[in-house]
C-alpha positions, 0 to 999 in steps of 0.5 A: 172650813169652819176654822177659816170662817171663824178666823175671818170673823174675828178678824172682822171683829177685831178690825171693827173693834179698833175702828170703834176704839179710834172713833171713841179716841177721836170723840174724846179729844174733840170733847176735851177741845170743845170744854177748852174752846168754851171755858178759855174766853172767861178764863183769859178774861179772868186772868188778864184782869186780875193781873192788871188789877194786881199791878194796879194795886201794887203800884198805888198800894191800895190793898182793898180785897173787893177791888180785886174781885169785882172788875174780874166778876164784871169782866167775866159776865160781860165776856160770857154775854158777848161769846154767848152765841159763839158758845152756843153755836159750837155746842149745838153743832158738838150735839148734832155730831154726837146724834149723827154718831149714834148709828155708827155706834150701834152697828 
């Protein structure tokens, strides 16, 4: 009888650990997605503005070093200010999910 009880306990523990592992993998994927969503607007803005300035410099043969940095900095600041409410909502939602996961992981 003890061996049967031990086997059932080990099976239940193994199943619980597999479920925890799956939840943690999902959590890691969600974290990386959130980081990508938060960084993407500013990175794309910097990339496209840098490309536009590079094309402008190539066609006009102006090789001023500060000309490439100033539009990118201004563009990234503007996009960050415009997307800040959206970024904040994503971060708050993710944080609420994390706090709701705490009881599930403690059990």
